[in-house]
N, C-alpha and C positions, 0 to 999 in steps of 0.2 A: 321741914324747910328744904327747898331745893339747893343744890350746890351753887347755882347761879345767885340765889338770894343771899346765901352766906357770903359770897364774894362781893356783892354790890350793895346789899342792904335795900334793894328794891327801888333805887333812885338813879339808875344808870342811864335812863332814857336820853336826856339832853346830851350828855357827853358821848354816848354811843353814836347818836345821829351826827353830831359834830365831827366825830372822827371819820366817819365814812364820807361825809360831805367834803372834808379836806382831801381825802384820798382821791375822790372823783375829780375835784378841782385840779389836782396834781397830775391828772391823766392816767391814774391807775384804773384798771378795769375792775369794777366792783359788781359786775353782773353775770359772773360765770354760772352761778346757781340757776338764775332765771333762764339763761341761754340753754343750759342742759335740759331743763324741764321743757322748754319749747321744742327741743329736738325729740323728746320722748312722748309728747302729747300734742295732738292737733289743736290749732286755734279754736276757741270756743269750749274747750274742755274745762271741766270743773276741778279746781285745784285748791287744796287745803295747805296753807303755809303754817305748819305746826311748829310752835315756838317761833312765831313770826317776828318777835322783837319790834323794831321800829317800822316794819313793813316793807323793807327794801325789796325783797323778792316778789311779794305779792303785788306791790305797786307796779313794778316793771312788767310783770306778766299781764296785769289788768290792762295796761297801756297797749300790750301786744294782742289783745283780744280774748284773753282768758277770763273765765268766771271764777274769781278768787274769793276766799274767806281766809282770814287770819286769826290764829288763836295763840294766846300767850298768857302766862300767869302774872307777868310783871306789868303793873299798871302804868309805871312811868314810861316803859317802852311803847305800850299801846297808846298812850297820850300823844306821842310823837307820830305814830302811824295815823291816828285819827286826824291830827292836824294837817298831815300831808295828803290824805286821801279820805275825806269824810264820807264819801259814798260807798266805800268798801266795807263789808261787814267785818268788824274787829270784835273778837269775843274773848273775854277774860275767863280762863279756865285752866284747870290742872289736866295735863295730858293723861295722867294715870287714871282719871275718872271721867274722861271726855265723853259727852253724850249729846251730840247734836242731832236733834230729831228731824226726820227718822234716818238714822245712820248717816249723818253728814248732810242732811237736807236733800230731799228729792232723790233718795235712792243711793247715795254714795258718791264719792269723789273718784274721778278718773286717775288722779295722781295726788299723792301727799308728799310734800317735801319737808324735810327736817334738816335745815342748814345751820351753820354757826355753832356747832358742837352741842346741839340740843340734847342728844341722848346722854352723853356723859355728865351734862350739867343738871340732869333731873335730880330729884331727891333720892338719896341712897335707898335701894331696895324697891323702888317703884318702876324701875326700867322695864321689866317684863310686862307689868300691867299697862304701861304706857304704849308699848309696842302692840299689845293685844287690843287696846282701845283704837289705835290708829288703823289696825287691820280691819276692825269692824266697820270703820267708816269708809273703806274702799269698796267700790263697786266690783263685781266679778270681772277679772281681767285687769284691774287697776294696779298701779305701781306705787310702792313706797320707796322713796329715794332719800337716803340719809347720809350725810357726810360728817365725819368727826375724827378728832385726833386719837391716836393710839399710844402716845407717849407724852411726857411732860413738855417736850419741845413744841408740840402742836396743840397745847391746851393751856388755859389760864389757871392750871392746877399744878401741884407738885407731884402728882402721880396721875396715871391713867386708870379710871375706875371701870372702864368697859373695854373688852377686847373683841375681836371678830368672832371667835367661836361662841362666846356668850351671846353676842348680838344675833348671830345666825340661829342659835338655839331658840331665842325668844321669838324670832320670826317664824321658824319652823313650827313651834308650839302654837302659833297664831294662824297657821295655815298658809303661810307665805313661802314662796320658793325663790331662792337666789337666782337671779337672771344674769347679772353682770356686776363686776366690781372694778372701779376706777381708782386711780391714784389722785386725781384732781377733778375739779368740776369742768375742766377743759377737755376731758375725755381720754386722758392717757390711761392705758390699762394698768391695773394694780399688779405689781410684782414684788410686794413687800414694802415696808416703810412705815412711817409714823402717821400717815393720814390716808383714809380711804373713803370712797363714796360708794355705798352699796345700793344696788337696785334690786328689790324683791317684788315679785308679782303675786297677787292673789289669783289663783287659777280660776278660769271662767266658770267651772262647774262646782267649786267648793264653797263651803261656808266657813268663815274664820272661827276659831275656837273662842 
């Protein structure tokens, strides 16, 4: 069972959607993830929203002209996504065993985004496998962009199960190279702290492990 499922019981979709709707209505910018992805990939690019939840990032990017697919294990979250964007492909799957034929549909994704603490909320012990499966679904030259908390203050957990050396190691073992690390989705460079957005690239001439 994923750490997310342990926290929510698989029924968090309506409450999660309502929370972000309230933030948006209050004038809070809730689209930093989509904005960064749009800076990294040209319109029309194929994007996988990994751990898409209620589809907030994929829906925003689809409206901006991107070809998006969302994947999540939580059916209650996907129900919200499907209700808001029925024409977007929403797939229920475990990232640790992800297999979208062939390699992410039509040769791979230009960018895969894992926002919302997806990596530390995976099932314990499956993180390396999930990173490896995401790498397989990237086209050569494609980017994996993942943002997550590194301490309890930035996580819905009492501890941080993933640190940057471990994450970088999983990426390296999957054939991905660290290109840039940010402190926020707004693009501030990372200089230490409890949250990081990591941008790894699959080299154009390599095959992921």
